[in-house]
Structure formats: structure tokens, C-alpha cells
Backbone as CSV, one residue per row, in Angstrom:
resi,resn,N_x,N_y,N_z,CA_x,CA_y,CA_z,C_x,C_y,C_z
1,MET,-21.981,7.925,46.511,-21.885,7.164,47.339,-21.677,5.749,46.067
2,SER,-21.253,4.298,46.784,-21.043,3.504,46.499,-21.417,1.859,46.462
3,THR,-21.101,1.029,46.848,-22.274,-0.655,47.191,-21.283,-1.432,45.892
4,ASP,-20.765,-2.007,46.654,-20.487,-2.731,46.233,-21.147,-4.533,45.445
5,LEU,-21.426,-5.151,44.078,-22.163,-5.826,43.500,-21.567,-7.193,43.623
6,LYS,-21.899,-8.237,43.153,-21.544,-10.050,43.932,-21.277,-9.559,42.127
7,SER,-19.838,-10.475,42.444,-18.373,-11.135,40.707,-18.429,-12.497,41.176
8,HIS,-19.061,-13.323,40.084,-18.677,-14.594,39.643,-17.177,-15.160,39.254
9,ALA,-16.486,-13.604,38.937,-15.521,-13.716,38.804,-14.348,-13.403,39.548
10,GLN,-13.406,-15.105,40.094,-12.573,-14.519,41.171,-11.066,-14.037,41.067
11,GLY,-10.864,-13.466,42.233,-10.067,-12.245,41.982,-10.244,-10.538,41.804
12,VAL,-12.296,-10.163,41.512,-12.127,-9.362,40.385,-13.435,-9.044,41.993
13,SER,-13.834,-7.909,42.055,-14.431,-7.527,42.634,-15.038,-5.937,41.938
14,LEU,-16.515,-5.567,41.774,-17.489,-4.911,40.789,-18.073,-4.418,41.899
15,THR,-18.323,-2.677,41.844,-18.194,-1.491,42.392,-19.448,-0.704,41.381
16,ARG,-19.879,-0.539,42.194,-21.987,0.701,41.444,-21.322,1.768,41.631
17,PHE,-21.333,2.977,41.266,-21.310,4.382,41.603,-21.298,5.496,40.871
18,ALA,-22.758,6.558,41.059,-23.234,7.110,41.035,-21.643,8.371,39.995
19,ASN,-21.725,8.149,39.100,-20.635,8.974,37.992,-20.620,9.845,37.368
20,ASP,-21.078,11.421,37.739,-21.114,13.291,37.651,-21.463,12.630,36.016
21,GLY,-22.676,13.045,35.550,-23.026,13.724,34.211,-23.256,11.916,33.051
22,GLN,-22.935,11.366,33.891,-23.145,9.555,32.990,-23.648,8.655,33.213
23,GLY,-24.082,8.988,34.526,-24.963,7.984,35.421,-24.426,6.685,36.151
24,THR,-25.209,5.785,36.507,-25.116,5.045,36.908,-23.781,4.098,36.416
25,SER,-22.556,4.294,37.155,-21.418,3.431,36.238,-21.086,1.748,37.005
26,VAL,-20.034,0.865,36.508,-19.335,-0.173,38.146,-17.657,0.070,37.518
27,GLN,-17.340,-0.214,38.874,-15.416,-0.410,38.459,-15.739,-1.843,39.142
28,VAL,-14.308,-2.009,38.116,-14.655,-3.112,38.211,-12.599,-3.022,38.049
29,THR,-12.286,-3.843,38.814,-10.990,-4.386,39.936,-10.351,-5.471,40.025
30,MET,-9.075,-5.850,39.922,-8.079,-6.579,40.471,-6.379,-6.198,40.979
31,ARG,-6.524,-7.262,41.473,-5.504,-6.650,41.907,-3.787,-7.272,41.611
32,LYS,-2.912,-6.399,41.018,-1.985,-5.982,40.701,-1.064,-7.987,40.247
33,GLU,0.018,-7.964,39.645,0.433,-9.278,40.603,1.790,-9.424,40.480
34,ARG,1.858,-7.442,40.724,3.758,-6.602,40.212,2.898,-6.002,40.764
35,PRO,2.837,-5.372,42.077,2.826,-4.108,42.329,3.937,-2.926,41.773
36,VAL,3.486,-1.917,41.441,4.228,-0.594,40.891,4.265,0.070,41.875
37,GLY,5.500,0.808,43.104,5.446,1.418,44.221,4.200,1.562,44.614
38,THR,3.730,1.819,45.469,2.674,1.990,45.655,1.247,2.031,45.200
39,GLU,0.913,1.419,43.937,-0.099,0.703,42.821,-0.289,-1.270,43.280
40,PHE,-1.383,-0.799,43.846,-1.261,-3.027,44.516,-2.674,-3.370,42.997
41,PHE,-3.614,-1.970,42.659,-5.119,-2.228,42.436,-4.701,-1.974,40.526
42,ASP,-4.986,-2.178,39.403,-5.909,-2.113,38.070,-7.234,-1.819,38.670
43,HIS,-8.080,-1.061,37.969,-9.221,-0.758,37.734,-9.759,-0.138,36.641
44,LEU,-11.101,-0.900,35.991,-11.825,-0.259,34.953,-12.888,0.244,35.102
45,GLN,-13.515,1.057,34.958,-14.879,2.348,35.004,-15.692,2.320,33.674
46,LEU,-17.129,2.016,34.011,-17.430,1.189,32.404,-18.923,2.434,32.983
47,THR,-19.619,2.784,31.566,-20.907,2.663,32.044,-21.496,1.470,31.876
48,ARG,-23.588,1.656,32.581,-23.569,1.274,31.951,-24.010,0.136,29.963
49,ALA,-23.481,1.395,29.248,-23.522,1.169,27.922,-22.527,0.518,27.765
50,GLN,-21.177,0.752,27.750,-20.637,0.550,27.777,-19.510,-0.971,28.414
51,ALA,-20.399,-1.105,29.232,-20.589,-2.874,30.559,-21.226,-3.679,29.100
52,ALA,-22.125,-3.020,28.681,-23.223,-3.847,28.274,-22.251,-4.598,26.674
53,ALA,-21.228,-3.477,26.332,-20.982,-4.173,24.178,-19.732,-5.219,24.680
54,LEU,-19.353,-4.295,26.311,-17.817,-5.851,26.733,-18.295,-6.713,27.399
55,ALA,-19.127,-6.974,27.785,-20.151,-8.125,27.779,-20.340,-8.899,26.592
56,ALA,-20.657,-8.244,26.041,-21.145,-9.115,23.924,-19.830,-8.889,24.137
57,ASP,-17.896,-8.877,23.847,-17.091,-9.390,23.751,-16.493,-10.670,23.945
58,LEU,-16.731,-10.211,25.571,-15.643,-11.296,26.712,-16.761,-12.397,26.569
59,MET,-18.401,-12.853,25.931,-19.515,-13.204,25.653,-18.859,-14.532,24.128
60,ASP,-18.306,-13.406,22.961,-17.333,-13.728,22.392,-17.114,-14.579,22.230
61,PHE,-15.529,-14.628,23.120,-14.795,-14.458,23.477,-14.641,-16.257,24.179
62,ALA,-15.665,-16.662,25.391,-15.889,-17.443,25.934,-16.245,-18.262,25.499
63,GLN,-16.867,-18.026,24.261,-17.220,-18.911,22.972,-17.036,-19.486,21.929
64,GLY,-15.391,-18.967,22.213,-14.567,-18.763,20.792,-15.823,-19.033,19.051
65,ARG,-16.106,-17.651,19.590,-17.071,-16.773,18.062,-15.654,-15.424,18.158
66,GLU,-14.871,-14.804,18.630,-14.359,-13.523,18.715,-13.620,-13.233,17.347
67,VAL,-13.578,-12.775,16.964,-13.217,-11.477,15.657,-11.577,-10.999,15.898
68,GLU,-11.319,-11.497,15.527,-9.393,-10.972,15.172,-10.248,-9.110,14.007
69,GLU,-9.246,-8.352,14.475,-9.635,-7.191,14.087,-8.155,-6.380,12.854
70,VAL,-7.857,-6.313,12.137,-7.145,-6.941,10.898,-6.965,-5.093,10.830
């Protein structure tokens, strides 16, 4: 079973779902700018731990504190 979640980002939808063996996960979905064949959307699936780590990285970027990887 899945549940749509509120997103503050325009054009981004969030869906919470049960991921076998990994607990609760979230799917982030965006419409592709240029659809390829029958693929109209891009998506990313994250566990809670992955979502927390990515959120920290995105906050660093949003606040101009990102670190370049060499």
C-alpha cells in the first residue's frame, strides 16, 4: 500500500511505500522534460536513512555550503 505525501517542490511528487526488507521508503517522481518512448517520468526510491543523508546534502547546496568531490 502506498500514500501520496505533500511536496513543497513544484513538479515533484512524493509517495511513501513499504519496501520489502528495507521498511518504509519514499519515491520521488518528476515528469521528464523530453519523454523517451513511453517513459514520461523519472523517479528515485530512498529508504529513510538515504532520504535523511540526501536531505543534508541538499541543505548544504541550498545554503551554499556544498563540498566538491575531487
